[in-house]
N, C-alpha and C positions, 0 to 999 in steps of 0.2 A: 320155600324159601323166605318167600316176603310178607306171609304172617307169621314166620318167627321174626321177623325185623321188627313190626309193628311190637311184639308180645314184649321184646327188648328195648325199645324204647318207653315203651308203659313202665317196665320194671328197671331200667335202671338211667334213664334222664328225667331231668326234673321237665315238670309239667309243668310247662310257661308258654307254651302254645297251645293255638286251639287251630289243630289241625284234623285232614281225614284222606285228603289223597296224598298219594308218591309222584311225583313226577321222577320218572331216570330218563329221561332222554329229552335235547331239546337242538334244534337245527334253524336258525335265522327268527319268523316270528310264532314261531309252533312250537308246541310240547308233548311229551308223550309220556301216561301213565304207565302204573306195573302193571296194568290190565290191557295193554295196547292201542287206550282211547287216548285220539289226535286233540288238540286243541289249537285253537288262535290264542295266542298269549298277549291279551292287553293289561297283565301285573308286570311282567316283562321283571322280576324280581326284584318287586315297588322301586320303580325307575333304575334299575341298575342295567342292567342288559341293555344298555343303550344302541349297539350295535345287534341286537338277536343275538339269542343262543349260538355260540363253538364259530364266531365268523372266522372261516379261515385266515385273514390276516394277523386275529389278534391270536390265533391257536398257534401257528407259526411261531411269533414271535416269545411266548412263553416257553414253547419247545423247544427254539432254538435258545434261547438265552438260560434255558434251565440243564442243557447239554453244556453249558461254558463254566455258567458260578449261579447256584441258589440262593448263597446269603453270603452279605458281605458288610461285616459292622462298621457301625460310623465312624468308627475310629479312622477309616480310611475313604477315601473316594471312592464312592459307589459305580459302577457303571448303571448307562443310563438316570440316574440323578440330575445331573445337572443339566443333562438335556431336554428332559421333562419341565424343570423348573424352569427354564429356557422357554418352552413352548406355554408354560402357563400365566408368565408375565404377559407374552404377547396376547394370547386369551382373552385376559383380565384389564389390562391396559395398566394394571400396578407395576412395583419395583422390585418384591422379593419374597419368594414363596418356601415352604417348610412342610413337608410331608407327613402324616399318619399313617395310620389302619382304618379309618372310617370317620363319619362326620360326627363324631362324639366326640371322638379326640382334638379334629380337626374344628372344634367348637370350645372344646378344653385349649386349646392355644392360644386359640384368639381372646379367650377370657386372662391367660395368663399374660401376653404381650399388651391387652390395655391395660390388663394392674400396672406392670411394669414402667411402663411407655410414660403413664398419664401421671403416678404416683395415688392415682384417687381405685376406691374400692370398690362403688356398687354398679349395679345395672341396671336399664329397664328393658324389659321386654314386652312381648303383645299378649292379650287374650286370646289363647286358640292356637298360641304359638307351641311347634316343635325344635326339639335344637340336642334333643338324645336324653338318655338314660345313666350315663354316670353322672354319679352325682356334682360335678361342675355342671354340667348340658343341663341337667335335670333342675337343676336350682333355676335353670332362666327359662324353662318348658313350662307355659302353664296350666296343663290339663290336671286338675287337684286330684283325682284318681292315682295317677300315676307317679306324681310328684308330691302328695301329703303325709302317705306310712312314710318316707325317708327324712321328713324334715325331723331337726331342722338343717339347710343346705346353707352350705354357702357356694357360690357369693350371695350377699344380699341383692336381691331383686325387687324390682317392683312392676306389677304388670298395669296396663293401660289398655283399654278399648283398642284393636285393630283399625283403625283410618282417623282416629281421634287425635286431631294435630293440637288439639288445645289443652287436652290430659297429659299430653306427650309432653309437651312447653312446662307445665307445670309440673312434671315429676321430675324432667334433666335439672340440676342443679352444679354446684363446683365440685361434687363430690361422685358425681354420673364418670364412670371411665368410660362408657360405652352404651351402647343401644344395639341392640339383636334384633333384627327383622329381616321374615322371609317375604322376598318380593310376590312372593305368591304362595296363601296358605294352602300344603299340600296335604296333611293329614288332617287337616280342619276339614279338607274336602273341594278343594280347588277353589278358595276365596282369593278373589282377584283385584285389587283398589285403583282407584284411580292415578295415574300416572303422578300427579300431583302431591301423593299422599308420601311416595318416596322423596320427590322433591322439597317435601313440607320437611320431614325425617333428618334431610343432608343441614336442611337451615338452621333449625333446631340445633345440631349437635356442634355445627358450625360458633352457632352465637356463645357455647358453653362449652368450649373446649373439649368436649366428649367426643370419643369415634363412634363411628356409624359403620357397623357390622353385621355384613350381610350374609347371610346365610344362605348360599346354594346349592344347598348338598343334594335338595331334587330337583329344583327349579334350573339348575344348569346344564355344562356339556350339553347344548343345544336342545334340551326339552320343550325350549320355547318358540324358536326358532331363530336364535341367535345364542350366542355362546353362553351367556348371562342374562338372568331374566331382569335384573336391573339397567340392561344395557338398554331397554327398550323405552328407558326413561331417560335417558342422558345423564344420568346420575353416576359419580362418581366415589363409592366408598373408600372409607380406609381401609377396612379388611374382608377380603370373602372369603368365605369357607367351602368346600366342596368336594366330592365323596363321593355318592352313587353310581353317575351314570359313568366315571373318572376310567374305567379302564373293564369294562365288559362282565364285572362278576371278580374281578380279581380284588383282594381287599385293599384300599388305598383312600387316604384321605390326605386332603391338603389344606393350609390357607393362606392367602395370597396378600399382601400390606404394600402401601404405600413407601414410597420414598420416605425415610427417617424412621418408621416402623418396621424393627427387626428383632431377634434375639442375637446378644451377645454371648458371646463363649461361656457355655454351664449352666444358661438360664432356658436351656429346653432340651430334651433330647428322647428318643425312642429305641429300644433294642433293633424291632423289625420294621420301624418306617422307612419309606424310603426304597426298598430292599431292588436287586436287581431284576426278579418278576415281576414284582409288581410294575416297577418304570415301564419293565419292557412292553406290558399288556396296556402300561395309558397310552405310551408313545403311539400305538399300534391304532388304538382306539379314536386317540385324535384322527387319526388321518384317515379312516373310515366315517366318523364325523363331520371331517372337513368336506365330505363329498356327499354326504346326506343332506348338509345344514342347508343348501338351497331352497329343496323340494319338503323341507317342514311345513312350512305354511300352508302351504297346499293340503297337506295329508290331514293335518289341524282341520280346517275346513271344509276337507271334504267328509269325517268323521260327525264335523258338527253341523252339516246339512240333512245329513243320513237322519239326524237324532233330534232334528229342529223342532219335531212336534212336543219333544220333553223338557225344553228352555239349556241348552246345556251350558256350561261357563270352560271358556278355554282358551289357551294361550299354545298355538301349535300343537304339541303333543302330550299337551295336558288338561284332561276334559273331567268336568264335576257335572253331577246330575242328583237333583236333589230329590229323592225316592220317601225317606223319611222309615216309616218300621217295616216299612216291605224291601228295605235293602237286602237283608240276609236272603230273602224267599227268590229277590231278581239276579242275588249272584249265583245261586242254586242253580238257578233255573237254566241260564246262560251257561253254568258248565255243563250241564246235563247237554248241552246242544252245540258243546264243544267251543265255545268262547270264555276265557275265564278273563273275568273281572272283579274289584275289590273294593267292598264298602269301609270308607275311610269313616271318620267322626259323624255324627246328631245324622245320620240315615243318607250319609251322600257316597252315589255311586262314582267311583275315580276311574279315571281311562288313563293309561301311561304304559304304552306300548314300546318296543322298539320301534329305534326312529329310522329306521329301515323297513319296516312294516310295508307292504307291497298294494297299492290301490284297490286287487282285487280280496285282499284280504281285511282291508278297512273296508271293503262293500260286503261282505260274509259276516265280517264281525256287529257290525248297524243293523243287517238283518234279524240275527238272533238276538242282540240288547232289545231294537223297537221292539220287537216278539214280546220279550218276558217285560219288558215294560207296560207294555198293553194289556 
């Protein structure tokens, strides 16, 4: 039957992904494939399964809501939606939220909001940045291999080197609606700038009247030891976008904006965004993360110390190691020995495990990763 599943995939599913393994079950920080092999999961759906796989609190919230109401149009007040917006405003320190189905959609919403409220059309973003694959979010995503085949794209975007404030100041002008930035570049391999970089962006945006849009799709929801990675810097952005870790794997995204930045009636919308199930999953996820948050820095430090011989870069449970051309080989070796890891761009090994990973699981994963790197 499983063989048939792979044959069906080859025959009927567009081959956009390179995959060999089939995961069929998950619990906490562990998953099992279709041959019964067990793995410690340091990929977590690419930073999605923040509370681990099938956390009982999240499962119960989804099941309870599914028994009452699965979908409700945004023509009506949606159960759990306002409650989630209140929690997101509290987490971010901003004023109003709008929900979506993904991080790319959240960034699309940020593009629209920045354009309509500033009256400007252009954006600035950074080399190696990733903001999504829809046409709008792809326009502000740097990687030429995934962007250039689909050009021309809108909005118009200028790319400057990540970390270069002088180049940013030269690129931002009276036509710039906003600057997109990841506080840590995840798809690029966990590239961590100095805190002064985010502060400099804030100053440049203020001087030019442009909006600072911080993409926390991968870094947000406790991943770095605070609710938002930008909170390590003391900077308050104009708009924050969230998604991956927000609902433990149930599809949802959000943009949250400061006072005075909001969509008016009919300026934005979505059929499925902010539905009862997604919001129930997100509320339960926030409750679980709240309990896990104080322990995340120590867990990250445990990983970093265990892998210190390989010069890891990290903040909380977001860790990168430069491996180079050996990265796919290291990834395979780790999987063969029961640990799932991920190769990001430019030969960088990326570790983004569930926030609830236990110390003994960290130690076991470190042992496998260290051996593979050696």
